[in-house]
Each structure stands twice: as C-alpha cells, then as structure tokens.
MILUMLO-293009 format. One line per field, with one value per residue (C-alpha): residue in three letters; x, y, z; residue number from 1. Coordinates in nm, 4 decimals, padded with zeros to 6 digits. Example, Ala and Ser with C-alpha at 12.3 -4.5 7.8 and 13.67 -1.06 7.14 Angstrom:
BEGIN
code = [ALA/SER] $
c1 = [01.2300/01.3670] $
c2 = [-00.4500/-00.1060] $
c3 = [00.7800/00.7140] $
pos = [1/2] $
This chain:
BEGIN
code = [MET/ASN/PHE/GLU/GLU/ILE/LEU/ALA/SER/VAL/THR/GLY/VAL/ILE/TRP/ASP/LEU/PHE/LEU/PRO/ILE/LEU/VAL/ILE/ALA/GLY/LEU/TYR/ILE/TRP/ILE/LYS/ILE/ILE/PHE/GLY/ILE/ARG/LYS/LYS/ILE/SER/THR/PRO/SER/LYS/ALA/THR/LEU/LYS/GLN/ALA/ILE/GLY/PRO/ILE/SER/ILE/SER/LEU/GLY/ALA/MET/VAL/GLY/THR/GLY/ALA/ILE/VAL/GLY/VAL/LEU/GLY/ALA/ILE/ASN/LYS/LEU/PRO/ALA/ASN/VAL/SER/PRO/GLU/ALA/ILE/SER/VAL/TRP/SER/LEU/VAL/GLY/MET/VAL/LEU/MET/ILE/PRO/LEU/ILE/TYR/SER/GLU/VAL/LEU/VAL/THR/LYS/VAL/MET/ASN/LYS/SER/PRO/LYS/GLU/TYR/ILE/SER/TYR/PHE/ILE/CYS/LYS/LYS/ALA/GLY/VAL/VAL/TYR/ALA/PHE/ALA/PHE/MET/ILE/LEU/TYR/VAL/PHE/GLY/PHE/GLY/GLY/PHE/GLN/PHE/GLY/GLY/ILE/ASN/ASP/VAL/ALA/GLY/VAL/ILE/ILE/THR/ASP/VAL/PHE/HIS/LYS/ASP/ALA/LEU/THR/SER/PHE/GLU/SER/TYR/ILE/TYR/ILE/VAL/MET/ALA/LEU/PHE/VAL/PHE/SER/ALA/GLY/VAL/ILE/LEU/THR/LYS/LYS/HIS/GLU/LEU/PHE/ILE/ASN/MET/LEU/THR/VAL/MET/ILE/SER/ILE/ALA/VAL/VAL/ALA/TYR/ILE/ILE/PHE/LEU/GLY/ALA/PHE/ILE/ILE/HIS/THR/ASN/GLY/PHE/ALA/HIS/ILE/TYR/LEU/ASN/THR/MET/TRP/GLN/GLU/LEU/ILE/HIS/PRO/VAL/ASN/MET/ALA/ILE/GLY/LEU/PRO/VAL/GLY/LEU/LEU/PHE/GLY/LEU/GLN/ARG/ILE/ILE/GLN/THR/ALA/GLU/ALA/GLY/LEU/GLY/GLY/LEU/ALA/MET/SER/SER/LEU/GLU/SER/ASP/SER/LYS/PRO/ARG/ALA/ALA/ALA/ILE/ILE/ALA/MET/ILE/PRO/SER/THR/ILE/THR/ILE/ILE/ILE/ALA/ILE/MET/GLY/THR/THR/TYR/VAL/ALA/SER/TYR/GLY/ILE/TYR/SER/ASP/VAL/MET/GLU/GLN/GLY/ASN/VAL/ASN/LEU/GLU/SER/PHE/PHE/LEU/VAL/ALA/GLN/HIS/VAL/THR/GLY/THR/PRO/GLY/VAL/ILE/ILE/ILE/ILE/LEU/PHE/ALA/ILE/LEU/SER/GLY/LEU/THR/THR/LEU/ILE/GLY/SER/TYR/TYR/PHE/VAL/ASP/ILE/LEU/MET/PRO/TYR/LYS/GLN/ASN/SER/LYS/ILE/GLY/ILE/TYR/ILE/ILE/LEU/ILE/PHE/VAL/ALA/GLY/THR/LEU/ALA/VAL/PHE/GLY/ALA/SER/ILE/VAL/PHE/GLU/MET/ILE/ASP/LEU/LEU/MET/PHE/LEU/VAL/THR/ALA/LEU/ASN/MET/THR/ALA/LEU/PHE/ILE/PHE/ALA/ARG/ARG/GLY/TYR/LYS/LYS/TYR/LEU/LEU/ASP/LYS/LYS] $
c1 = [00.0000/00.1500/00.1277/-00.1683/-00.3706/-00.2743/-00.3825/-00.7152/-00.7756/-00.6900/-00.9133/-01.1975/-01.1727/-01.1584/-01.4785/-01.6550/-01.5852/-01.6347/-01.9716/-02.1794/-02.0133/-02.0783/-02.4472/-02.4949/-02.2944/-02.4649/-02.8112/-02.7173/-02.5734/-02.8646/-03.1393/-02.9800/-02.9124/-03.2361/-03.4815/-03.2889/-03.0847/-03.1603/-03.4153/-03.1778/-02.8889/-03.0598/-03.3651/-03.5991/-03.4656/-03.5212/-03.2642/-03.2792/-03.1947/-02.8809/-02.7636/-02.8282/-02.6553/-02.2952/-02.3009/-02.5109/-02.2807/-01.9650/-02.1186/-02.2583/-01.9382/-01.7330/-01.9737/-02.1151/-01.8119/-01.7286/-01.7632/-02.1386/-02.0958/-01.7501/-01.7585/-02.1032/-02.0133/-01.7040/-01.9165/-02.1492/-01.8500/-01.7495/-02.0843/-02.0898/-02.2361/-02.5672/-02.6277/-02.8080/-02.7078/-03.0481/-02.9066/-02.6959/-03.0045/-03.2362/-02.9731/-02.8618/-03.2183/-03.1909/-02.8521/-02.9915/-03.2556/-02.9743/-02.7168/-02.9061/-03.0123/-02.6447/-02.5563/-02.8192/-02.6701/-02.3123/-02.3895/-02.6004/-02.3081/-02.0674/-02.2888/-02.3773/-02.0117/-01.8966/-01.6081/-01.5036/-01.4678/-01.0918/-01.1495/-01.4094/-01.2053/-00.9087/-01.1367/-01.3068/-01.0233/-00.6850/-00.4973/-00.2980/-00.6230/-00.7389/-00.4157/-00.4400/-00.8013/-00.7097/-00.4275/-00.6176/-00.9241/-00.7201/-00.5322/-00.8570/-01.0379/-00.7783/-00.5452/-00.7713/-01.1040/-00.9237/-00.7196/-01.0401/-01.1876/-00.8775/-00.8976/-01.2739/-01.2627/-00.9664/-01.1684/-01.4662/-01.2384/-01.0953/-01.4424/-01.5321/-01.2200/-01.2472/-01.6249/-01.7677/-01.4968/-01.3563/-00.9982/-00.7039/-00.6809/-00.4476/-00.1218/-00.0690/00.1579/-00.0971/-00.3753/-00.1545/-00.0732/-00.4087/-00.6552/-00.5013/-00.2837/-00.5777/-00.7867/-00.4988/-00.4378/-00.8098/-00.8538/-00.5335/-00.6224/-00.9584/-00.7981/-00.5106/-00.7578/-00.8132/-01.1644/-01.3927/-01.7122/-01.5997/-01.5156/-01.8652/-02.0396/-01.8488/-01.9381/-02.3036/-02.3320/-02.1316/-02.2945/-02.6430/-02.5912/-02.4412/-02.7109/-03.0072/-02.8702/-02.8196/-03.1678/-03.3136/-03.1188/-03.2370/-03.5974/-03.5846/-03.4161/-03.6851/-03.9649/-03.8118/-03.7674/-04.0936/-04.1509/-03.8383/-03.9280/-04.1511/-03.8816/-03.6271/-03.8528/-03.9411/-03.5728/-03.5042/-03.7748/-03.6369/-03.2898/-03.4381/-03.6345/-03.3820/-03.0383/-02.7616/-02.3839/-02.3887/-02.0781/-02.0281/-02.4052/-02.4726/-02.6131/-02.3410/-02.5639/-02.5679/-02.1905/-02.1337/-02.4319/-02.3050/-01.9530/-02.0930/-02.3086/-02.0074/-01.7972/-02.0548/-02.2838/-02.0120/-02.2095/-01.9762/-01.6755/-01.7279/-01.7248/-02.0816/-02.0114/-01.7238/-01.9371/-02.1982/-01.9411/-01.9692/-02.2987/-02.4223/-02.7369/-02.8492/-02.7769/-03.1100/-03.1371/-02.7797/-02.8520/-03.1579/-02.9580/-02.6890/-02.9427/-03.0383/-02.7162/-02.6742/-03.0220/-02.9777/-02.6431/-02.7726/-03.0739/-02.9042/-02.5576/-02.6276/-02.9854/-02.9941/-02.6676/-02.7596/-03.0911/-02.9119/-02.6592/-02.9340/-03.1197/-02.7949/-02.7441/-03.1115/-03.0921/-02.7560/-02.5731/-02.3717/-02.2298/-02.2456/-01.8942/-01.7700/-01.9700/-01.7659/-01.7917/-01.7876/-02.0854/-02.2621/-02.2343/-02.3688/-02.6753/-02.7378/-02.6975/-02.9326/-03.2111/-03.1838/-02.9671/-02.6935/-02.8533/-02.8243/-02.4581/-02.3908/-02.5587/-02.3497/-02.0330/-02.1405/-02.2254/-01.8993/-01.6785/-01.8588/-01.9132/-01.5510/-01.4326/-01.6525/-01.5042/-01.1503/-01.2265/-01.4483/-01.1826/-00.9747/-01.2347/-01.1343/-00.7640/-00.8538/-01.0555/-00.8178/-00.4692/-00.3414/-00.1221/-00.1313/-00.3389/-00.0446/00.0816/-00.2643/-00.2860/00.0610/-00.0387/-00.3569/-00.1759/00.0938/-00.1637/-00.3824/-00.0751/00.0546/-00.2965/-00.3427/-00.0016/-00.0614/-00.4106/-00.2541/00.0796/-00.0262/00.0548/-00.3042/-00.2021/-00.2545/-00.6198/-00.6614/-00.5912/-00.9118/-01.1211/-00.8546/-00.8485/-01.2303/-01.2239/-00.9712/-01.1562/-01.4997/-01.3804/-01.2268/-01.5263/-01.7803/-01.5875/-01.6001/-01.9710/-02.0372/-01.8604/-02.0658/-02.3915/-02.2888/-02.1697/-02.0063/-02.3346/-02.3808/-02.1514/-02.3735/-02.7128/-02.9126/-03.0089/-02.6399/-02.5636] $
c2 = [00.0000/00.3332/00.6625/00.7826/00.4710/00.5059/00.8705/00.7788/00.5069/00.7367/01.0123/00.7638/00.6535/01.0140/01.1013/00.7854/00.8963/01.2690/01.2701/01.1442/01.4126/01.6706/01.5781/01.5927/01.9160/02.0738/01.9946/02.1412/02.4578/02.5474/02.4422/02.6494/02.9505/02.9561/02.8653/02.9715/03.2856/03.4253/03.6776/03.7784/03.8665/03.9940/04.1831/04.1080/04.2371/04.2212/04.2125/04.4061/04.2511/04.4667/04.3324/03.9735/03.9717/03.9995/03.7223/03.4869/03.5379/03.4749/03.1736/03.0136/03.0964/02.9143/02.6233/02.5242/02.3987/02.0957/01.9024/01.9340/01.6639/01.5075/01.5100/01.3510/01.0860/01.0067/00.9677/00.7278/00.5174/00.4839/00.3364/-00.0366/-00.2653/-00.3136/00.0587/00.2531/00.6058/00.7193/00.6733/00.9864/01.1829/01.0836/01.1110/01.4449/01.5636/01.4413/01.6048/01.9279/01.9383/01.8955/02.1290/02.4226/02.5548/02.5272/02.7577/03.0048/02.9922/03.0249/03.3408/03.4850/03.4458/03.6080/03.9121/03.9493/03.9352/04.1206/03.8758/03.6330/03.2645/03.3116/03.5945/03.4217/03.0987/03.3047/03.4656/03.1521/02.8977/03.0656/03.2759/02.9786/02.7931/03.0942/03.0952/02.7197/02.7630/03.0476/02.8602/02.5296/02.7017/02.8915/02.5802/02.3801/02.6331/02.7823/02.4851/02.1842/02.2912/02.5009/02.2008/02.0011/02.2600/02.2509/01.8726/01.8730/02.1236/01.9383/01.6142/01.7860/01.9222/01.5738/01.4251/01.7051/01.6465/01.2674/01.2059/01.5209/01.6097/01.2539/01.3764/01.2115/01.2815/01.5615/01.4697/01.5863/01.8657/01.9792/01.9780/02.1830/02.4467/02.4765/02.4219/02.4678/02.7666/02.9325/02.8950/03.0184/03.3304/03.4156/03.3752/03.5612/03.8384/03.9018/03.9280/04.1455/04.4131/04.4861/04.5959/04.4515/04.5550/04.3885/04.0766/04.0576/04.1378/03.8653/03.6114/03.7153/03.6784/03.3561/03.1678/03.2815/03.1461/02.8215/02.7505/02.8443/02.6345/02.3291/02.3647/02.3751/02.0599/01.8784/01.9848/01.8592/01.5377/01.4658/01.5378/01.3008/01.0275/01.0745/00.6993/00.6567/00.9225/00.6948/00.4239/00.6785/00.8069/00.4530/00.3585/00.6714/00.5654/00.2112/00.3472/00.5649/00.2931/00.0149/00.1719/-00.0800/-00.0884/00.1066/00.3178/00.3725/00.3897/00.6041/00.4850/00.4962/00.7212/00.9788/00.9485/01.0422/01.2776/01.4886/01.4979/01.6297/01.8844/02.0096/02.0254/02.1770/02.3736/02.4813/02.3774/02.4132/02.5328/02.9046/03.0096/03.1384/03.3289/03.5073/03.5744/03.7408/04.0064/04.1259/04.3011/04.5429/04.3372/04.2746/03.9381/03.7628/03.8861/03.7769/03.4331/03.3895/03.4983/03.2394/02.9560/03.0317/02.9296/02.6268/02.4957/02.5593/02.3795/02.0709/02.0364/02.0856/01.9542/01.6505/01.5461/01.6526/01.4863/01.1726/01.1482/01.1537/00.8935/00.6726/00.6747/00.5972/00.2874/00.1885/00.2126/00.0273/00.3258/00.3475/00.0717/00.1135/00.1375/00.2699/00.5912/00.8576/01.1833/01.0174/00.7952/01.0966/01.2722/00.9595/00.9564/01.3256/01.2669/00.9670/01.1570/01.5254/01.5131/01.7599/02.0578/01.8687/01.7951/02.1610/02.2743/02.0342/02.1609/02.5216/02.4469/02.2629/02.5330/02.8401/02.6955/02.5817/02.9289/03.0936/02.8653/02.9562/03.3290/03.3229/03.1564/03.4777/03.6394/03.4060/03.4821/03.8502/03.7943/03.5509/03.6811/03.9824/04.1140/04.3955/04.3425/04.2720/04.0021/03.8418/03.8422/03.6844/03.4079/03.3391/03.3236/03.0905/02.8563/02.8251/02.7855/02.4950/02.3478/02.3548/02.2037/01.9174/01.8587/01.7590/01.6070/01.3936/01.4254/01.3139/01.2728/01.6469/01.6116/01.3180/01.5773/01.7674/01.5507/01.5849/01.9639/01.9720/01.7846/02.0258/02.3387/02.2081/02.0820/02.4197/02.6189/02.3915/02.4029/02.7831/02.7860/02.5335/02.7582/03.0562/02.8605/02.7410/03.0650/03.3026/03.4638/03.6286/03.9155/03.9937/04.0055/04.3039/04.4147/04.4554/04.6811] $
c3 = [00.0000/-00.1097/00.0781/-00.1282/-00.0401/00.3266/00.3239/00.1615/00.4221/00.7129/00.5754/00.5313/00.8950/01.0145/00.8292/00.9493/01.3052/01.2489/01.0690/01.3649/01.5812/01.3084/01.2895/01.6675/01.7099/01.4091/01.5471/01.8843/01.7291/01.5030/01.7432/02.0203/01.7957/01.5951/01.8697/02.1775/02.1281/01.7786/01.9094/02.1872/01.9550/01.6372/01.5148/01.2198/00.8883/00.5137/00.2352/-00.0900/-00.4255/-00.4422/-00.1056/-00.2130/-00.5543/-00.4299/-00.1652/-00.3833/-00.6845/-00.4820/-00.3088/-00.6234/-00.8086/-00.5485/-00.4980/-00.8367/-01.0271/-01.2390/-00.9139/-00.9638/-01.2281/-01.1887/-00.8074/-00.7845/-01.0421/-00.8360/-00.5228/-00.7079/-00.8091/-00.4434/-00.3410/-00.2535/-00.5207/-00.3369/-00.2795/-00.5546/-00.6645/-00.5380/-00.1874/-00.2360/-00.3475/-00.0650/00.2064/00.0622/00.1223/00.4797/00.5074/00.3648/00.6393/00.8931/00.7374/00.5801/00.9255/01.0233/00.7342/00.8581/01.2089/01.0841/00.8868/01.1676/01.4093/01.1620/01.1112/01.4817/01.5849/01.2709/01.2527/00.9798/01.0751/01.1054/01.3540/01.5682/01.5711/01.6959/01.9547/02.0886/02.0540/02.0042/01.7487/01.6195/01.5466/01.3440/01.1439/01.0800/00.9672/00.7306/00.5569/00.5450/00.3975/00.1405/00.0287/00.0215/-00.1967/-00.4253/-00.4549/-00.3889/-00.5379/-00.7984/-00.9090/-00.9266/-01.1660/-01.3872/-01.3990/-01.4600/-01.7459/-01.8950/-01.8848/-02.0494/-02.3223/-02.3731/-02.4236/-02.6669/-02.8748/-02.8909/-02.8925/-03.0529/-03.3052/-03.3323/-03.3061/-03.1352/-02.7649/-02.6637/-02.4969/-02.1390/-02.2622/-02.5243/-02.2610/-02.0333/-02.2984/-02.4780/-02.1928/-01.8504/-01.9418/-02.1187/-01.8025/-01.5899/-01.8039/-01.8065/-01.4281/-01.3445/-01.5905/-01.4217/-01.0771/-01.1997/-01.3115/-00.9387/-01.0268/-00.7636/-00.9414/-01.2649/-01.0654/-00.9104/-01.2396/-01.4237/-01.1567/-01.1665/-01.5434/-01.5693/-01.2834/-01.3892/-01.7397/-01.6085/-01.3493/-01.5716/-01.8584/-01.6385/-01.4869/-01.8403/-01.9270/-01.6130/-01.6774/-02.0359/-01.9225/-01.6600/-01.9105/-02.1663/-01.9034/-01.7132/-01.7189/-01.5093/-01.2517/-01.0414/-01.0446/-00.9268/-00.6470/-00.5372/-00.5193/-00.3156/-00.0701/-00.0487/00.0244/00.2974/00.4799/00.4268/00.4863/00.4246/00.4570/00.7802/00.8401/01.2146/01.2628/00.9534/00.6197/00.3577/00.1439/00.4234/00.4560/00.0918/00.0833/00.3739/00.2314/-00.0974/00.0878/00.2837/-00.0325/-00.2679/-00.0332/00.2141/00.5214/00.8188/00.6181/00.6781/00.3123/00.3158/00.6348/00.4608/00.1526/00.3736/00.4633/00.1029/00.1793/00.4452/00.5117/00.8679/01.0389/00.9779/00.6193/00.5458/00.6944/00.4709/00.1652/00.2446/00.2344/-00.1271/-00.3108/-00.0845/-00.1621/-00.5355/-00.5321/-00.3522/-00.5815/-00.9175/-00.8367/-00.6227/-00.6964/-01.0621/-01.1592/-00.9629/-01.1499/-01.4853/-01.3692/-01.2230/-01.5537/-01.7337/-01.5175/-01.5532/-01.9337/-01.9456/-02.0952/-01.7743/-01.5581/-01.1805/-01.0404/-01.3731/-01.4037/-01.5799/-01.7701/-02.1116/-02.0295/-01.8743/-02.2107/-02.3832/-02.1581/-02.2268/-02.6014/-02.5885/-02.4097/-02.5065/-02.8165/-02.9067/-02.7242/-02.3944/-02.4554/-02.5413/-02.2192/-02.0088/-02.1773/-02.1153/-01.7523/-01.6836/-01.8349/-01.6969/-01.3495/-01.3355/-01.4295/-01.1666/-00.9004/-01.0058/-01.0109/-00.7025/-00.4887/-00.4923/-00.2666/00.0144/-00.0295/-00.0031/00.3163/00.4910/00.4153/00.6183/00.3363/00.0820/-00.2309/-00.4620/-00.2251/-00.2123/-00.5907/-00.6096/-00.3662/-00.5643/-00.8998/-00.7658/-00.6096/-00.9197/-01.1416/-00.9323/-00.9021/-01.2794/-01.3397/-01.0970/-01.2368/-01.5687/-01.4766/-01.1821/-00.8127/-00.7372/-00.3742/-00.3366/-00.4284/-00.1906/00.0778/-00.0029/00.2322/00.5013/00.4671/00.4702/00.8004/00.9521/00.8371/00.9402/01.2789/01.3724/01.2521/01.4234/01.7506/01.7535/01.6670/01.9438/02.1956/02.0755/02.1145/02.4620/02.6204/02.3710/02.2682/02.6097/02.5159/02.2155/02.3865/02.2610/02.6102/02.6928/02.3975] $
pos = [1/2/3/4/5/6/7/8/9/10/11/12/13/14/15/16/17/18/19/20/21/22/23/24/25/26/27/28/29/30/31/32/33/34/35/36/37/38/39/40/41/42/43/44/45/46/47/48/49/50/51/52/53/54/55/56/57/58/59/60/61/62/63/64/65/66/67/68/69/70/71/72/73/74/75/76/77/78/79/80/81/82/83/84/85/86/87/88/89/90/91/92/93/94/95/96/97/98/99/100/101/102/103/104/105/106/107/108/109/110/111/112/113/114/115/116/117/118/119/120/121/122/123/124/125/126/127/128/129/130/131/132/133/134/135/136/137/138/139/140/141/142/143/144/145/146/147/148/149/150/151/152/153/154/155/156/157/158/159/160/161/162/163/164/165/166/167/168/169/170/171/172/173/174/175/176/177/178/179/180/181/182/183/184/185/186/187/188/189/190/191/192/193/194/195/196/197/198/199/200/201/202/203/204/205/206/207/208/209/210/211/212/213/214/215/216/217/218/219/220/221/222/223/224/225/226/227/228/229/230/231/232/233/234/235/236/237/238/239/240/241/242/243/244/245/246/247/248/249/250/251/252/253/254/255/256/257/258/259/260/261/262/263/264/265/266/267/268/269/270/271/272/273/274/275/276/277/278/279/280/281/282/283/284/285/286/287/288/289/290/291/292/293/294/295/296/297/298/299/300/301/302/303/304/305/306/307/308/309/310/311/312/313/314/315/316/317/318/319/320/321/322/323/324/325/326/327/328/329/330/331/332/333/334/335/336/337/338/339/340/341/342/343/344/345/346/347/348/349/350/351/352/353/354/355/356/357/358/359/360/361/362/363/364/365/366/367/368/369/370/371/372/373/374/375/376/377/378/379/380/381/382/383/384/385/386/387/388/389/390/391/392/393/394/395/396/397/398/399/400/401/402/403/404/405/406/407/408/409/410/411/412/413/414/415/416/417/418/419/420/421/422/423/424/425/426/427/428/429/430/431] $
C-alpha cells in the first residue's frame, strides 16, 4: 500500500468517526441559535436585491463547479455494489434538512459578531487555530477545489475532442498548454484588473448562465424520461427505509451525501459566512440569503446529476462502479440530443471558471497582506494546481477531504462555543 492509499484510508476513517459528531454538534448549534438565542442577539430584517446579488454570486461561483458533475459521479463510483445512486439523493435531502439551518446559524453568528470565521475561531479557541483555519481554507479552496476545476474542465475538453470532433486525444503537454494555461491566463487576468465591481459582475453573469442552462437541461431530461421518474422516487424511498452498509451507525448514502453537501454547499466550512461580509445586510437577512445558493447547489448539483446517472445505469448506458464523464455525455446525447450535450459543456466550463475566479475572494478575506501580495499568492496557487491537475501528483487532491475535516472541525468548535456561552456578550439588552 502506497502513501496515497494510506492517506485515503486514514481520511476515510476520520470522516466515518467525524460525521456522527458533526451531525450531533450541528443539530445542537442550530437548534440552540435559531430557537434559543436568535431573538436575543438579532432583530428582524429584510434584504434588498442589491444586497443579495454579491453574496449569492460569490457563493454560487465558489460552490457550483465541475464538481457538480464530476464530483457527484465520483461519489457514485465509491458506493458499494448493493447501494443505488439514489441513496446519495435521498440522504442528501436528509442532510440538507440537517445542514441548511447550520448555514443560517453560521452566517447569523458572523454578522452578529462582525467577525469572519478566522477571527471568531481566533477569539473563541486561540490565534494559532485561526491561522491554521485560514491557511487550510485557502489551500482547500484555491489549490484543492481550484485544481479540481482545472482537472474537470480538462476532462470535459478531452471528451469534446475525442467524442464530438472525433480527433485524437491531446497529450498531457498539449492539454496543459491549450486548456489549462488558457484557463490560468483568463482567471489571473480578471484578478489582476483589481476591479472589484468587474469581478462581481463577471461572476453574476457567468454563474447565472451556467445555473439556468443546467436547470433547463435537467428539466428537459426529466420530461423526456418521465416513465423513469416513479422508479427513481421509489428507489429513493427504499434506500431511505432500508439503509444498508452502515458506516459507524450512519447509512453509507448519508456518509457520501453529507460529504458532498459540505464540499458543494459549504455547510460548516465558513465560506458562506465570509461571503456574507460582502454586503451590508443585517444578520437575519444575510442568513436567509446564504441559504439560497446552498439549496440551489444541492438540488441541481447533487440530486440533478444523480438522477441523470441513475437513468444511465437503468438504461444500461452506464455501468455502476464505472460511471464517468464520457458515459454521462452519452446519456445526455441519448435523451436530449446535441442541445443537452452543449448545455453540459457550457455548464462545466462556466461553473468551473466561476469557481476559479471566485476563490480569490477568500484569499482577499483571509490573508493579512497587501493586495499585490494576495494576488501573487492566488496566482501561484492556481498555477501549481493547474499544473498538478494535468501532470499527476493526485495525492494532493486526496488531501481535499482531510483539509475539509480540519476546516470544518475548527469552525464547528467555535460555533459550538458561541452557542454554549459566547453569545452572552452579544445580547441586545447589553448593547
């Protein structure tokens, strides 16, 4: 067993043990905050459309990437042979009920304290914990998730070249020069403009096009396969009432479902809390705004992609355990024709780009340096991430789950302390 396999095994054990704690702690945090102290630390408020656009664009830009397809397909491949892909869908719904209120609570705490997660972790735990969180989060987002986007878009381009244009596959060097470097130059160019308004506007346009297009594709796909819909829903129900392959007391579908929710919807990571600092909205309004991109992401990224893959397996276009991007394109082509394939390509490329560009926001928030230094750090990280995405070193990307654990554990600990006793300093009657 090589180091990469050892790391994957260790990370798997950590998550098996951590998820039950996460569920219990998360329930305590949001029940205590929403039903116990919310009215004591905040007042009713409404958000304007202008206040909502910035945080939603940054959040969707960072969340909805190529992982919405590639990441979910990878999770399906990890399922045991006797567990259907529908398990991820139904347990993601369960996970959403558990985790979306946590997102609300996380953002509420950030706005009430007027501190980013790094700052309140430093305040409630210690300064070193805040520094560790900041660097782990930055590496996770810019390097880990960014590398995933480079790899995902490169895979999409490879399928286009070989299956659509029937050309020979690009060599690794050609992929690096023509695809990865093009993405790198575009992303770096946007950030180098130093125009924040342009940055937000680009994210808004790109993520809007990507999300709307993918929703149209999913709608058309469901309409064309309406005879399969009741089979899909019935399988979801069976997976819910007959959970199998228990992992430390949790159904394996919930295990993968919660991991995807944390990765794609940022529940517990602190990303949405940082995005909320983009607007001047009041705490409760900001918390409501934060729930919107998370819900959209879970529905279209996890449930939508799983539905397509489930139909692909049902119709024998895909083979369970060997679900991949190429077969995903074949399913789309089989059901919706060329327009469906074009939409998937558009979604994968635009959403991947928004993740790469959107990740700079977190470097800007977390790093206590001058702007030029932050831009330099961002450019170096995405350059290395893109290079490794093509030329190997997959061990780096095996560390994503490990970094997610570290970031989530630190953030949840601080939120738990706030819910237990830290809120007392922020009671309205003491201000």
